[in-house]
N, C-alpha and C positions, 0 to 999 in steps of 0.2 A: 267511375269508369264505366268503360264502354262493358257491354258482355258479350262482343262477339270477337273467339279469339283473333290474335290477326296471324297469317299465314304468309309465314318468310321461307325465303325459299333463298338459299344458299348455295352458289357456283365456282366452283373450282374446278384444275386441273391436276396441276404438281407437288410434286410429295412437300417442300416449303409451302402452298396455300394450308393445305392438310396442316401442316405441323402447327401453322399460324390461325388458325381457323378453330383447329380441334376446341381447346379450353372452353370456346367459345359456342360451341356447336348442343356439348355438357353443357353449359351454365342456363343455356335459354329452354333446352329440354326439363331442367327441372321447373322450369313453369308453365306445365303444362295445363292449366288452364289460361292461361297471359298466351301464349303462342301456341300455333305447328307448325312445326319446324319439318320443310322439306330440305334435303340435303342430294344435290347434282352436277356429279362430277364429269367432266366431258374428256378423264383420261388423257390431258395432254402428256405428261407423264405414266405408265403405264404400270413398272411393276415398283420403279421408285414409290410412285403413289399407293403405290396395292401393302406394300408394306409398312407403310406408316396409317393407314385406315386399320391395318388392322391393329397396329399395336396400341394406335386412341379405342379401339372398340369401338369404329363407327362404321355401319355398314347404309354406304349408298341408297337413295327409296330410290335414285334414279345414272343410271349408271349410261353415256352417252357414248362413249368406247369411241371416242373419236378418233385415235393416233394413228397415224399410218404409217412404212417405212418411207422414207424420206417428202416426205410433209413439209411447203413452203408456209413460210406466216402469214402468206397471201389466203389460200387455201387451207389450212386452219385457222384462220382466218372468219372465213365464208361458215364452215362447217358448222365452226360453233357459235356464231351467229343465226343462221338459219333450224340448228338442233336446239341450241337454248330460247326461239324464237316460238318452235310447236309447245316446248315446256310452257312455257307461262301462255299461249293460249288456251294450253288443259288444264296446269292446276288453277292459274286465276290468284297469281300469288296481290297480297295488302303493302308486303313493302319485298326489295332482293337485297343480301350482304353478297357484295366481291370485293377480294383482296389484294392489295399490293398493286402490278405492273404490267401480268401476263400474257401474252394474249387471249387465253378464255379470261380474262377480267375484261380488256380491252369491250370483246365481240357478246360478252354476256350483261354488259351494263347496254350496250349500242342499241339490243336487242328491250333491254328496260326501260333504253328513256324512248325507245320509237313507238314502244306499248303502254307507256303511259301512267310507268311501274316507278315510284319512288327506292332513289336506290342509295344504300347506306358502302361511301367507299371506306372498308377499312383500311390502317396502312395509307393514309394522305399525308400529304404535303414533302414526301420526298421529292427534290430537284439534284438537279446539276449544275441546271441551267444552258448544257450544251443537248443538242436532240437529239443528238447524233450517240452520246457517251451516256450511257450503255442506248445501245440500238436493241431490242424497239424499244425496252422498257420504258424510257426516258417519256418520249409520243404517250406511249397506253397511258400514263398516270399522270400527265397533264392534262388528256381527254374526258377520263373518269373522273380527274376536281369539276371539271366546266360540266358533267352531267348529272351528277352528286348530289342530294337534295342534303343528307350530311357527311360531313369529310370529318372519320376519327381520326386524326392526327396525331398519332405518338409524342411528339413533342414538342418546346413552346415555338420552337425557330423550323418543325413546318407548320405549324401554325402560320408563325410569321411569315414564309414562306406563298400561304394561301388568301395572307390578308394585302399581301401588296401585290396579287396579282387579279384587287377588287372581290373577293368571295365576302359575304358576307356573315359579319364574325356568328351570327347564332345559327350558321351552316358548317361551326366548327367546334368539336369539343376534343380539347390533349385527353388523350389518354392511356398515355405510356404505348407500349409495346404488344402487344401480343404476344409473341416468343418467350418472353420473359412467364410468362402465363402455363404456357404450354414446357419451356425449362425446370419451372419450380414441379408443374403436374408429371412429366414422363420424369422428372427422378426419382422424387414418392411414390407412382403407380413402382421402378424399380425395387428400390431400399424397403419395400414394403413384402415385395417378394422373392424370400431366399431362392428361391429355383429359378428365379429373371437372372438372378447376378450372378450362377453360379452357369446356367446358360450362356451370358454376356464371354464375362471370362471365356470361358471353356472354348469359345470360337472366337475370339479375338486373340487367343494365345492360340490358336490351332495358326491363323495365317499369319502369325509375329513372331518371328525367333526369336525374342530376347526379353527380359522381367520390364514389359514395357510399366506395371502398375508401378516398379522403383529408380528404373533406368533414364535418364532424359532423352526425351525427341518431342520432333517438332512436329503436327500436325498438317499437312499441307493440301489443298483443296484447291482445282481450279478452271471451272470449265468454260468461262464467259464467253461472248458473242467477240467482246473487240480485240479478249485475248488470242481469236486463231491466228497460226502464221509466228509470226518473230516475235510476239507478247510470249508463248510456252514454249518456244525456243529460249529466248532469253530467261526465261523464270527457273527453265532445266539447265540451262547454266551456270545457273546462280545456285540452287538443289545439289550439283556434281561437285562446284568449285568447292561449298561448307561439306561437305560428307567426306572428300579429300580429307580440311584442313581438318576435320572437328570427328574421326575415327570413330572415339566413346562415346560421339551422338548420333542417335536414332533416325529419320527422317520416311515418314512414314504418310501417303500417299493412294488417298482411296482418288483409283483416277475413274471420271469421269466415262463412261461407255461411247459419246462420241467418235468420230475416228477421224473429227480434225482436232481433238487433245490425245485420243489414247496413241495413236500413232508417231507420234513424235514424241511422246513423253515412255513410251516402250523404248522407243529408236532411240533415247536419248538417254535413257535414265535404269533403263536394264545391268544386272551384273558387276552391281555395288553392296558390300557386304552390308553396308546400315543405311542401303537404303530400299524403304519395303513398299513396292505397286502393288498394288492388293486390289482385290475388288469394291462397287459402293460398298457399303455400309448401309443397316438401318438405321431408325432414325436411332433407336435406345442404344444400336453400340457405338455409333458416331458421339453420343452423347457422353457416354461411358470413359469411349480413350479421349475425349476433348478435356473430360473433370483431370485426366489424371499427365494432360501433356505439357511440357513444360513449357511452350511455347504455338501461334498458331499464326500460318503465311495462307492468304486464303482469299479470292477477288469475290470472294460467296456475299453479298446481304447480311442473311439472318444469322452468322455467324457473328460478327464483328456486333452485334446488340448482345446472341447470347455469351458468344468468351468470357467474357466483361462482369460478369455474377456466377463466375466460377472462378475468377481469379488470372486469369490469364492475359497475359498483353497477347493484343494481333496485327501484325504487320501485313497493311490490306495494300496487293498486288494489281495496285491498277494509278492510272493518275487523273484521277478527276473520282469523286465518292456523294451520292447525296445523303450519306451519311456524318454531315460536319460533327457534331455532335461528340461524337465520340472522340472524337482528332481532339475537339476542344479541352473536351475534360480528361485526355488526355491513356485513355486507356484501350487506343489505336493508336498508327501510326501509318500515313499514305508513306509508303515508299518506289510504289510504280512498279515497274514493268524492264528495265534494264536492270541486267544482272549485278553490276558492280551497287547500285543503291540498296538491292534485295539484298547484295552480302554483306554491309555494313549494316545494316538495320540486323540481322539476326546478330551478329557478331558479336555487337553492341549491349547484346541481352544478355547472348552464353558468357561473355566476360569478364561484365559487369556487372556486379548483389545490387548498386543501389538503379542503375535507368532500371534494371528487370522490376523491382520493388514500386519503384516510382508509376509503372506500371499497371503491374501487379494490383498494387492496393487503389486506386481507384477507387471511385463509384461507378455503378456503371447507371448513365443516361436516360438509360430506356424501361425503366420504369421501374416497380413491385410488383410488379404479377397480380396486380389489380383491376389490368388493362379491361378486362371481360365485362369484370362488374361496372364499367364507368363507360359503356357501350348500352349495354341494357338499361342503364338506367333514363341512356333518353330516348331508345325504345320503349320502355316504359310509358314515358312522357309522351309520346306518342297517342299510343293505345291509350293512355286516361281522355285524352282528348275527343 
């Protein structure tokens, strides 16, 4: 094995990236004789990113702090590309790790490619095969795959996507999704600390005027760009109708701060006794609430992967998904963004115990919590050469 430690630069910018990369960062740092880990954040999401970093105990070595009010996608990509290029020039890493499909991921991978640095793409191979759905994520992940040396695919389906695009089999490793590693790490961290359990419980109880630990409630998230406009209005129409039809069921919606989501949600859903619009939650609070909910309604990707590990059915309010495995396994149902379909999907789970259990008891297709171990095995193999 080479005596030289491999210098790994890990770059991310959003809360989901921070959550999914946190266990990998911790595991790599347990091997200080083999790897020097440099963590760089772009702060594409500032406040929400900081919450996740704090919870997982990660202090970035470099904080580019690039978030600006009203920033365009083009402006963000340009800023990240230029800034990360400078970081690469200064740090001279041996390899670069990026995650998923954000603008930070795209621009960072481009900077690494231009500098000749080998790139590892964590959560590679997800596809809708529709370039505008989701926008710009589908474009981002396809481009990053093309310039990555190592594609860490969560599932066999993701691997098949890459093989069908003529990627070499040797460049692909099926790992499971690191979000499951992060979920188990988070729950273990919470459960081992009674003070944290009390703090989370008190915080949630201050925001929710019902017994969320025993009463049925749906947990809702919605923020996708493709749902701006009519999509979010249809979602709100469904939630309001369900709230009227099921007065004993609560609907908890931590509302994204983007005005394209916040304003219509506030306008259409305020004033219902059993609809609770709350501020975005920190990761530990959200995980704990997800653990206690009855069902999840979401347009998020990560939640589709996490919730099945907690035995929670997920209804996805999108017209197409890059995560078909969960649909095939039956842990997730794609209901689209039309209010009638959302209402039907929720009613079926509320009214039918068998329909509910059929989804709740399925195996999670996204892994066993050992994804980081499999990624590190590949990187150690590189180090040994």
